[in-house]
C-alpha positions in Angstrom: 37.8 -140.6 -108.6 41.4 -139.7 -109.1 42.6 -135.9 -108.1 43.6 -133.5 -110.9 47.3 -133.6 -110.6 47.2 -137.3 -110.2 45.3 -138.4 -114.0 48.1 -137.3 -115.9 51.2 -138.9 -113.4 48.9 -142.4 -113.2 48.6 -142.3 -116.9 52.3 -141.8 -117.4 53.2 -144.3 -114.5 51.0 -146.9 -116.1 52.6 -146.5 -119.6 56.5 -146.2 -117.9 55.1 -149.7 -115.7 54.4 -151.7 -119.0 57.6 -150.1 -120.5 59.4 -151.5 -117.7 58.7 -155.6 -118.2 61.3 -157.0 -120.9 60.5 -159.7 -123.7 60.7 -162.8 -121.5 57.8 -161.2 -119.5 54.1 -161.9 -120.4 51.5 -160.1 -118.7 47.6 -160.9 -118.5 45.2 -157.7 -117.0 41.8 -159.3 -116.2 38.9 -158.0 -115.2 36.1 -160.0 -113.8 32.4 -158.8 -113.2 30.3 -161.4 -111.6 26.5 -161.1 -110.7 25.5 -162.3 -107.4 29.1 -162.6 -106.0 29.2 -159.4 -103.7 28.4 -161.1 -100.1 30.1 -158.8 -98.3 27.8 -155.8 -100.0 24.8 -157.4 -99.6 25.7 -158.4 -96.0 26.3 -154.6 -95.6 22.2 -154.7 -94.6 22.5 -157.1 -92.2 22.2 -155.0 -88.7 22.0 -157.4 -86.0 19.5 -156.8 -83.8 21.0 -156.0 -80.2 17.5 -156.6 -78.2 17.6 -152.9 -76.9 14.9 -150.5 -77.7 16.3 -149.8 -80.8 15.6 -153.1 -82.8 12.8 -151.4 -84.7 14.8 -148.5 -86.2 17.8 -151.3 -86.8 15.1 -153.0 -89.2 14.4 -149.5 -90.4 17.5 -149.1 -91.3 18.2 -152.2 -92.8 15.3 -151.7 -95.0 16.6 -148.1 -96.3 20.1 -149.9 -96.9 18.2 -152.6 -99.2 16.6 -149.6 -101.0 19.9 -148.2 -101.9 21.7 -151.2 -102.2 19.0 -152.0 -105.1 19.6 -148.6 -107.1 23.1 -149.5 -107.7 25.1 -152.6 -109.3 25.7 -153.5 -106.0 25.1 -157.0 -106.5 27.7 -157.0 -109.2 31.2 -157.8 -107.6 34.3 -156.4 -109.5 37.8 -157.2 -109.4 41.0 -156.5 -111.5 44.1 -158.7 -111.7 47.4 -158.8 -113.1 49.0 -162.3 -113.9 52.7 -162.5 -115.1 54.4 -165.5 -116.3 57.9 -165.4 -117.5 60.9 -167.7 -119.2 63.8 -169.3 -117.4 66.5 -171.9 -117.8 65.2 -173.5 -114.9 62.5 -173.5 -111.8 64.6 -172.0 -109.5 65.6 -168.9 -111.9 62.0 -168.9 -113.0 61.3 -168.3 -109.2 64.0 -165.5 -108.6 62.7 -163.5 -111.0 58.9 -164.2 -110.3 59.3 -162.7 -107.3 61.1 -159.6 -108.1 58.7 -158.9 -110.4 56.0 -159.4 -107.6 57.8 -156.4 -105.4 58.2 -153.9 -108.4 55.0 -154.5 -109.0 53.1 -154.2 -105.8 56.0 -151.1 -105.7 55.2 -149.6 -108.6 50.8 -149.9 -108.0 51.9 -148.1 -104.4 53.5 -145.3 -106.3 50.3 -144.9 -108.3 48.1 -144.8 -105.6 46.7 -148.2 -106.1 45.8 -150.8 -103.8 47.3 -154.5 -104.1 48.1 -157.4 -102.7 49.3 -160.9 -103.9 46.9 -164.3 -104.2 48.4 -166.9 -102.4 47.8 -170.7 -104.1 44.0 -171.0 -102.6 42.9 -167.5 -103.5 44.1 -168.5 -107.2 42.3 -171.5 -107.3 38.8 -169.5 -105.8 39.3 -167.1 -108.3 39.1 -169.4 -111.5 36.6 -172.0 -109.4 34.1 -168.7 -109.6 34.3 -167.8 -112.7 33.6 -171.2 -113.3 31.3 -171.9 -111.3 28.9 -168.6 -111.0 26.5 -170.5 -108.9 28.6 -172.2 -106.2 30.4 -171.3 -103.0 34.0 -172.7 -102.9 34.6 -175.4 -100.4 38.6 -176.5 -100.7 41.5 -176.8 -98.9 44.9 -177.8 -99.4 44.9 -180.0 -96.2 41.7 -181.8 -97.4 43.4 -182.7 -101.0 43.8 -186.5 -101.2 47.0 -187.8 -102.6 47.4 -187.6 -106.2 44.6 -185.7 -106.7 44.4 -182.9 -108.9 43.2 -179.5 -107.6 41.1 -179.3 -111.6 38.9 -181.5 -109.9 37.9 -179.0 -107.1 37.4 -175.7 -109.7 35.8 -177.1 -112.5 32.0 -177.9 -113.6 30.9 -180.5 -114.2 29.6 -179.8 -117.7 31.9 -178.4 -120.9 30.4 -178.7 -124.4 31.9 -176.9 -127.0 30.6 -178.2 -129.7 28.3 -175.2 -130.6 30.4 -172.9 -133.2 30.0 -169.5 -131.4 29.4 -170.3 -127.4 29.8 -173.2 -125.2 27.8 -174.7 -122.1 29.7 -174.7 -118.4 27.5 -175.8 -115.9 23.9 -174.3 -116.0 25.2 -171.3 -117.8 25.9 -170.7 -121.5 28.8 -168.1 -122.5 30.5 -166.9 -125.4 34.1 -165.7 -125.8 34.8 -162.8 -128.5 37.9 -160.8 -129.4 38.2 -157.4 -129.7 38.9 -155.7 -132.5 40.3 -152.1 -132.5 40.0 -150.0 -135.6 40.0 -146.5 -134.5 43.1 -144.8 -134.4 42.8 -143.3 -131.6 41.0 -145.0 -128.7 39.0 -143.5 -125.9 40.0 -144.2 -121.9 36.5 -144.3 -121.5 35.4 -147.3 -123.7 36.9 -149.8 -120.8 34.9 -148.4 -118.2 32.0 -148.5 -120.1 32.2 -151.9 -120.7 32.8 -152.7 -116.9 30.1 -150.7 -116.3 27.8 -152.5 -117.4 25.5 -154.6 -115.2 26.0 -158.0 -116.1 28.4 -160.5 -116.4 31.9 -160.2 -118.2 35.1 -161.4 -117.9 38.0 -159.3 -120.1 41.1 -160.1 -120.4 44.1 -158.1 -121.8 47.6 -160.3 -123.0 50.4 -157.9 -122.9 53.9 -158.8 -124.6 56.8 -156.1 -125.2 58.7 -156.5 -128.3 62.2 -155.6 -128.2 62.7 -152.2 -129.2 65.1 -152.5 -132.0 63.2 -155.6 -133.2 60.2 -153.5 -132.9 61.2 -150.3 -134.9 62.8 -153.0 -137.5 59.7 -154.7 -137.6 57.9 -151.0 -137.8 60.4 -150.0 -140.8 59.5 -152.9 -142.6 55.7 -152.6 -142.3 56.3 -148.9 -143.6 58.3 -150.2 -146.8 55.8 -152.7 -147.9 53.4 -149.7 -147.4 55.2 -147.5 -149.7 55.8 -150.5 -152.0 52.0 -151.4 -151.8 51.5 -147.2 -152.8 53.7 -147.9 -155.9 51.8 -150.6 -157.1 48.6 -148.7 -156.9 50.4 -146.2 -158.8 51.5 -148.1 -161.4 47.3 -149.6 -162.0 46.2 -146.0 -161.9 48.8 -145.2 -164.8 48.1 -148.3 -166.6 44.5 -148.0 -166.4 45.1 -144.0 -167.4 43.8 -142.0 -164.3 45.2 -140.0 -161.6 48.4 -142.0 -159.9 47.5 -139.8 -156.8 44.1 -141.6 -156.8 45.0 -144.7 -154.5 42.9 -146.8 -151.8 42.1 -144.8 -148.4 43.0 -147.5 -146.5 46.5 -147.2 -147.9 47.1 -143.3 -146.9 45.7 -144.1 -143.7 47.6 -147.6 -142.6 51.0 -145.4 -143.8 50.0 -142.3 -141.8 49.8 -144.8 -138.6 52.8 -146.6 -139.8 54.8 -143.4 -139.6 53.3 -141.9 -136.4 54.2 -145.3 -134.5 57.6 -145.1 -136.0 58.2 -142.0 -134.7 57.1 -142.3 -131.4 59.4 -145.1 -130.9 62.3 -143.4 -132.0 61.8 -140.3 -130.6 59.1 -140.4 -127.8 60.7 -142.9 -125.4 57.5 -145.1 -126.6 57.5 -149.0 -127.0 56.1 -151.8 -129.4 53.4 -154.0 -127.5 51.6 -157.0 -128.9 48.2 -156.9 -127.8 45.2 -159.5 -127.8 42.2 -158.7 -126.3 39.3 -161.5 -125.0 35.9 -161.0 -123.5 33.7 -163.7 -122.4 30.1 -163.0 -121.4 27.3 -165.5 -119.8 24.1 -166.0 -119.2 21.4 -169.0 -118.3 19.5 -168.3 -120.8 20.4 -167.6 -125.1 18.2 -164.5 -125.2 19.9 -162.8 -122.0 23.2 -163.6 -123.2 23.0 -162.3 -126.8 21.0 -159.1 -125.2 24.3 -158.8 -123.5 26.6 -159.3 -126.4 24.7 -157.0 -128.3 25.2 -154.2 -125.5 28.8 -154.8 -125.6 29.2 -154.6 -129.4 27.2 -151.3 -129.2 29.7 -149.5 -126.9 32.4 -151.1 -129.2 31.1 -149.7 -132.3 30.5 -146.5 -131.0 34.4 -145.9 -130.2 34.8 -147.5 -133.8 35.9 -150.7 -132.4 34.3 -154.2 -132.7 33.8 -157.0 -131.1 33.6 -160.4 -133.0 32.3 -163.7 -131.8 35.0 -166.6 -131.9 34.3 -169.4 -134.2 35.1 -173.0 -133.6 37.7 -171.4 -130.9 35.3 -171.0 -127.6 37.6 -173.5 -126.3 40.8 -171.8 -126.7 39.0 -168.4 -126.0 37.6 -169.6 -122.5 41.5 -170.8 -121.5 43.0 -167.3 -122.6 39.8 -165.3 -120.3 41.3 -166.7 -117.4 43.9 -165.5 -115.0 46.1 -168.3 -116.1 49.1 -165.6 -118.1 47.6 -168.6 -121.3 46.7 -166.8 -124.6 45.5 -169.4 -126.9 43.9 -166.7 -129.7 45.9 -166.1 -132.0 44.5 -162.3 -133.0 46.4 -159.8 -131.8 47.9 -156.1 -132.6 50.8 -154.2 -132.3 50.1 -151.0 -130.0 52.6 -148.1 -128.4 52.7 -147.7 -124.6 50.1 -144.9 -124.9 47.9 -146.8 -126.5 47.6 -149.6 -124.5 48.1 -147.5 -121.2 44.3 -146.2 -122.2 43.3 -149.4 -120.8 44.7 -148.3 -117.7 42.8 -150.9 -114.9 41.6 -147.8 -112.5 38.2 -147.2 -113.3 35.3 -145.9 -110.7 37.0 -145.6 -107.6 34.5 -147.1 -104.7 34.6 -146.7 -101.1 33.3 -149.8 -99.4 35.3 -150.8 -96.1 34.2 -154.7 -94.7 34.1 -153.9 -91.4 31.7 -154.1 -88.6 32.1 -150.5 -87.7 31.0 -149.3 -91.1 29.0 -147.2 -91.5 27.0 -145.7 -94.4 27.4 -142.0 -96.2 25.2 -142.3 -99.5 25.8 -143.8 -103.0 28.8 -143.1 -105.1 27.5 -140.1 -107.6 28.8 -141.9 -111.0 28.5 -145.6 -109.9 25.1 -146.3 -107.4 27.2 -147.9 -105.4 26.9 -147.9 -102.0 29.6 -145.9 -99.6 30.2 -148.0 -96.5 33.2 -146.8 -94.5 34.9 -147.0 -90.9 36.5 -144.4 -89.7 38.4 -146.1 -87.1 40.7 -147.4 -90.1 42.0 -144.3 -90.9 45.4 -142.6 -89.6 43.8 -140.3 -88.1 40.0 -140.5 -87.9 39.7 -137.1 -87.0 36.6 -135.3 -89.3 34.9 -132.3 -90.7 31.6 -131.8 -92.1 31.4 -128.9 -93.9 28.6 -127.3 -96.4 26.5 -124.0 -96.4 23.6 -123.2 -94.6 20.5 -126.0 -96.2 23.3 -127.9 -97.8 22.2 -131.0 -95.3 24.9 -130.8 -92.6 23.3 -131.4 -89.8 21.5 -134.1 -91.3 24.6 -136.1 -92.1 25.6 -135.6 -88.8 22.7 -137.5 -87.6 23.1 -139.8 -90.0 26.3 -140.6 -88.6 25.2 -140.9 -85.0 22.4 -142.5 -85.5 24.6 -145.3 -87.6 27.6 -145.4 -85.0 24.1 -146.3 -82.2 22.5 -149.0 -84.3 25.8 -150.7 -84.9 28.1 -150.1 -82.8 29.3 -149.7 -78.6 30.4 -146.1 -79.1 29.3 -143.2 -77.4 28.5 -140.7 -79.0 28.5 -136.7 -77.3 27.1 -133.7 -78.7 28.1 -130.4 -78.5 24.9 -128.2 -79.8 24.9 -124.3 -79.4 21.2 -124.2 -81.9 19.3 -127.5 -80.1 18.3 -129.1 -83.0 19.5 -132.4 -81.7 16.8 -133.1 -78.4 14.6 -135.4 -80.5 17.5 -137.7 -82.2 18.8 -137.7 -78.5 15.7 -138.5 -76.8 14.5 -141.4 -79.8 17.9 -143.1 -78.6 17.8 -143.2 -74.9 19.8 -140.2 -74.4 20.4 -137.4 -72.4 19.9 -133.8 -73.4 21.9 -131.8 -71.0 21.0 -128.3 -71.0 23.3 -126.1 -70.0 22.3 -122.2 -69.2 22.2 -119.7 -66.2 18.3 -120.6 -65.8 19.4 -124.6 -66.1 19.5 -127.0 -63.3 21.2 -129.3 -65.2 24.7 -129.0 -63.4 28.2 -129.0 -65.0 31.1 -129.6 -62.6 34.5 -128.2 -64.4 36.2 -129.2 -61.7 35.5 -133.1 -62.4 38.6 -135.3 -62.7 38.7 -139.2 -62.6 42.0 -140.9 -62.0 42.4 -141.9 -66.0 42.4 -138.3 -66.9 44.8 -136.8 -69.8 47.4 -139.5 -70.0 46.2 -141.5 -67.1 50.0 -141.1 -65.3 49.8 -137.3 -63.8 46.1 -136.4 -64.3 46.0 -133.2 -61.9 48.8 -132.0 -64.7 46.7 -132.2 -67.1 43.4 -131.0 -65.7 45.5 -128.1 -64.4 46.2 -127.1 -68.5 42.4 -127.3 -68.8 41.6 -125.3 -65.5 44.2 -122.4 -66.4 42.5 -122.2 -69.9 39.6 -121.5 -68.6 40.7 -118.5 -66.3 42.3 -117.4 -69.3 38.8 -117.1 -70.5 37.6 -115.6 -67.0 40.0 -112.9 -66.9 40.2 -112.0 -70.5 42.9 -109.8 -72.3 46.3 -111.5 -72.7 45.4 -113.8 -70.3 47.0 -114.9 -67.1 50.5 -114.1 -65.6 53.4 -115.9 -64.3 52.6 -115.3 -60.9 48.8 -116.0 -61.6 49.8 -119.4 -63.4 52.4 -120.5 -60.3 49.6 -119.4 -57.5 47.1 -121.3 -59.7 49.2 -124.4 -59.8 50.3 -124.3 -55.9 46.4 -124.3 -55.0 44.9 -127.5 -57.3 46.9 -129.9 -55.2 45.2 -128.5 -52.2 41.7 -128.5 -53.5 42.1 -132.3 -54.7 43.7 -133.7 -52.1 40.9 -134.6 -50.6 38.7 -136.5 -53.5 42.4 -138.3 -54.1 42.4 -139.7 -51.0 38.9 -141.0 -50.9 37.4 -140.5 -54.6 33.9 -140.1 -53.9 31.7 -138.1 -55.6 30.8 -135.8 -52.7 34.9 -135.1 -52.3 35.0 -133.6 -55.9 36.0 -129.8 -55.5 34.1 -127.0 -57.6 34.8 -123.2 -58.3 34.0 -121.9 -54.7 37.0 -124.3 -53.5 39.1 -122.6 -55.9 37.9 -119.1 -55.5 38.4 -119.7 -51.2 41.9 -121.2 -51.4 43.0 -118.5 -54.1 41.4 -116.2 -51.4 43.6 -117.2 -48.4 47.5 -117.2 -50.7 49.2 -114.4 -49.1 49.8 -112.8 -52.8 47.8 -110.3 -54.2 47.6 -112.3 -57.3 45.3 -114.8 -55.8 43.2 -112.2 -54.1 43.2 -110.8 -57.7 42.0 -113.7 -59.3 39.5 -114.5 -57.0 37.6 -111.4 -57.4 38.2 -111.8 -61.6 36.0 -115.7 -60.5 33.5 -114.3 -58.0 30.8 -113.8 -60.7 31.4 -117.1 -61.6 31.0 -118.5 -58.0 28.7 -116.3 -56.1 27.7 -113.7 -58.9 24.9 -114.2 -61.4 27.0 -116.5 -63.6 27.3 -119.3 -61.3 25.8 -122.1 -63.3 29.3 -123.7 -63.1 30.0 -124.1 -59.2 28.1 -127.2 -58.4 28.7 -130.7 -58.5 27.4 -132.4 -61.7 23.9 -133.8 -61.3 23.2 -135.2 -64.8 23.8 -138.7 -66.0 26.9 -138.9 -68.0 27.2 -142.6 -68.5 24.7 -143.0 -71.2 25.7 -144.0 -74.4 24.1 -140.6 -76.3 24.8 -137.3 -74.8 23.8 -134.3 -75.7 25.1 -130.6 -74.5 22.6 -128.1 -75.3 23.8 -124.7 -75.0 21.3 -122.7 -77.0 20.0 -120.8 -74.2 23.8 -120.2 -72.7 24.5 -116.4 -72.9 26.9 -114.9 -74.5 29.7 -114.2 -71.7 29.4 -118.2 -70.7 28.8 -119.3 -74.1 32.3 -119.7 -74.8 33.6 -120.9 -71.4 30.8 -123.8 -71.5 31.9 -124.7 -74.6 35.1 -125.3 -72.9 33.7 -127.3 -70.2 32.5 -129.7 -72.2 35.7 -130.3 -74.4 36.8 -130.9 -70.8 33.8 -133.3 -70.0 34.6 -134.8 -73.6 38.1 -135.4 -72.2 36.9 -137.1 -68.7 34.7 -139.7 -71.4 37.3 -140.4 -73.7 39.8 -141.4 -70.9 37.1 -143.7 -69.2 36.7 -145.4 -72.4 40.3 -145.7 -73.1 41.1 -149.0 -74.3 37.1 -150.1 -74.3 35.5 -148.5 -76.8 35.3 -145.4 -79.0 34.3 -142.1 -78.2 32.4 -139.8 -81.2 32.5 -136.3 -80.7 30.2 -133.7 -82.9 30.6 -129.6 -82.3 28.5 -127.9 -84.3 28.9 -124.8 -85.2 32.7 -125.5 -84.9 33.5 -122.5 -86.2 32.4 -121.0 -82.5 35.3 -122.3 -80.8 38.3 -121.4 -83.0 37.6 -118.1 -82.8 39.2 -117.2 -79.1 42.8 -118.6 -78.5 41.9 -120.6 -75.6 38.8 -123.0 -77.2 41.0 -122.6 -80.3 43.7 -124.2 -78.7 42.3 -126.9 -76.8 40.4 -127.8 -79.8 44.0 -128.3 -81.6 44.8 -130.7 -78.6 41.7 -132.7 -78.9 42.7 -132.9 -83.1 46.7 -134.1 -82.3 45.9 -136.4 -79.1 42.2 -137.8 -79.4 43.2 -141.0 -81.7 45.6 -142.3 -79.3 42.6 -143.2 -76.7 40.0 -144.0 -79.1 38.2 -140.4 -79.9 37.0 -139.6 -83.2 36.4 -135.8 -82.9 33.7 -134.2 -86.1 34.2 -130.4 -86.6 30.5 -129.5 -88.1 30.8 -125.8 -90.0 30.0 -123.7 -92.5 33.0 -121.4 -92.2 36.0 -123.3 -93.6 38.0 -119.9 -93.5 38.0 -120.3 -89.7 39.7 -122.9 -89.8 43.0 -121.4 -91.5 42.9 -118.3 -89.2 46.4 -119.3 -87.9 48.8 -121.5 -88.5 47.8 -123.8 -85.3 44.5 -123.9 -86.3 45.4 -125.3 -89.9 46.8 -127.9 -87.8 43.3 -129.4 -87.5 43.0 -129.4 -91.3 46.4 -131.4 -91.5 45.3 -133.9 -88.7 41.9 -134.8 -90.3 41.7 -137.8 -92.6 38.0 -137.5 -92.9 36.2 -134.5 -95.1 32.2 -134.6 -95.9 32.3 -131.7 -98.3 28.2 -130.8 -99.0 27.7 -127.6 -100.9 30.6 -124.4 -100.7 30.4 -121.0 -101.3 33.3 -119.9 -103.8 35.8 -118.6 -101.6 35.4 -121.8 -99.2 35.9 -124.2 -102.1 38.6 -122.5 -103.4 40.6 -123.2 -100.1 39.4 -126.7 -100.3 40.6 -127.5 -103.8 44.1 -126.4 -102.4 44.1 -128.0 -99.1 42.8 -131.4 -100.4 43.9 -130.9 -104.2 40.5 -131.5 -105.4 40.1 -131.0 -109.1 37.9 -128.9 -111.1 36.1 -131.4 -112.3 35.3 -133.1 -108.8 34.7 -129.7 -107.7 31.6 -129.6 -109.7 30.0 -132.3 -107.2 30.2 -129.1 -104.7 29.4 -126.0 -106.9 25.3 -125.5 -106.2 24.8 -128.7 -105.1 21.5 -130.0 -104.1 21.3 -131.0 -99.9 23.0 -134.2 -99.2 24.9 -134.3 -102.4 28.8 -133.1 -102.1 32.6 -135.1 -101.8 33.9 -137.8 -99.5 37.7 -137.1 -98.4 38.4 -140.4 -96.9 42.3 -140.7 -96.4 43.6 -140.9 -99.9 40.6 -141.4 -101.5 37.6 -138.3 -103.2 34.6 -139.7 -104.3 31.3 -138.0 -105.0 28.2 -138.8 -103.2 24.3 -138.7 -102.7 22.1 -139.3 -100.0 18.5 -139.3 -101.1 17.4 -140.8 -97.4 13.8 -142.0 -97.4 11.5 -138.9 -96.1 8.7 -141.9 -95.0 11.2 -143.1 -92.1 11.1 -142.3 -88.7 15.2 -141.5 -88.6 14.5 -139.1 -91.4 11.7 -137.1 -89.4 14.1 -137.2 -86.1 16.8 -136.3 -88.4 15.5 -133.5 -90.7 16.3 -129.6 -89.7 12.9 -128.6 -91.8 10.3 -128.2 -89.2 7.6 -129.0 -91.6 9.0 -132.5 -91.8 10.3 -132.9 -88.7 8.3 -135.2 -85.9 
């Protein structure tokens, strides 16, 4: 799905792209759809067992992916190619020109936001081989080529039979090549998409040659003159026959209007003229199946006032023309202007499928029903947001990604859980649920540090920033004064000295040590700070004045802060974020750390926790951290320029149903079109838009309810396990 402002731009860019070629260049656009060739997609559900406690869950997840795969046309591999040839006086000039063309073409595609890459010789052979041998794997390397042996013997099938007039046999298949006849004066840009959406084998080739502009105008003027002459002849016949001379065949008037319009476009609208030939090939194992597909193709063409006509006694020439060789042997052509040719843009429904061992499942493409598989680690900024109104499926989507990550990667997963709704899933995966509250016996030490903390060069310096942020929450008001910061900075090296000399857990300082050190300072500000800390050290809020006694080495950790009182909630969330920094520091260079923050807006309401969150969004990526904020309040992401940086440093946004005001914000920030906004307007749970880098796809995820994972992930009490 192209962004709103890009759709017309891409069309105009593609028309200009076609206009950029000179008459010495022949262009062939090839669309190759093949059943059974999409091994990457079929392998998506082959999640390997690891011999741990979760293999039964992996088996269930594989079955779910297999079921989802069957809903789409993922067994159909869709490929698009451009082949270009040129004329030159010698081979050296031809190569130089082709190299320049290649650079220009790739640059043009890049400017349109289209990913394209060049094929080498072996890849071109594979393409032609797979088109001619749909049931065989390509097994060839140039190093295996014998002396004086042609590559043709490695790519052609054993059997070719072109004896029938309207079809031919190749290998175990029957093929038929047709030409596409354009009868309509205006062509819909949906027609090509409808052809390519057919769940069957089809090859479509567009052969395009540009006509030199002066010659094109001369040609169309000549056509116009011919039509005027025909009109005069018809009028003479009418006079001789004694009827109204204005009654002439309608075709002459229609063609005359078309020619005049074309001439005007060439002279006044920067249009160019192209000679276009369109051929398509269908194939199947049986004649009946082949005829059924061709009938389906013909029906689409007829709907658009066009025709698909079988080539008679020209099937061999048709096959050569449909292969991506840049050779056209079908002399059935049509003149089209730049705009009319650009209607057949090769950019149809955008898919999101990344072939990576770390790719996770995000539902089905709502347009094509194809699997969406993506790896956030491939993004420039893997930071993410999951946004949606209550009941839209935010928590479910987050849990699905967490579970998928546990099943297929070695990543550590950490959850900040303000509502206590992730414990079932965490326990299923042998994770650790850490209940953080004034009554809990699970303790987190906010002064925990490791030698890799922060950037690793100065762990205490980075830790000091966190401690000061925490004490600013303790002090409240306008935060710490310069004098207070200086005293704290003086005390910290002293309380950490013993640990740095002998880094044993029992030597790790706690808040009480900082409290005592502040009390011992000569300045009154030290004693003032100690007094303000006292309730968190000796009073009723002393839950954080203990050494950590929980297992922080599990792959899946959940910090449950549901019962953390209002006074401790902000500090608790800040302490958890610091524990995440510790984990990311330890994992740096070895594995990724995924951090999910539910009710993310709570962290953005306070300057200290908001600032700390912004730092996570800025710096996590360099250390292998992948943070994800989950919230219903999009407006809270725009409360300040600093917080807005979270949006700017996020390349993954999973949008479910949105409130009206939030839709407007997202449309502006992510350049979402009104058409795309329909997918997040009054949408059902599990439906929405996925913003992934420069790609936006609508998705739908109807996760099977009869699975163990669904019962663990659902937030509906009646469905929970």
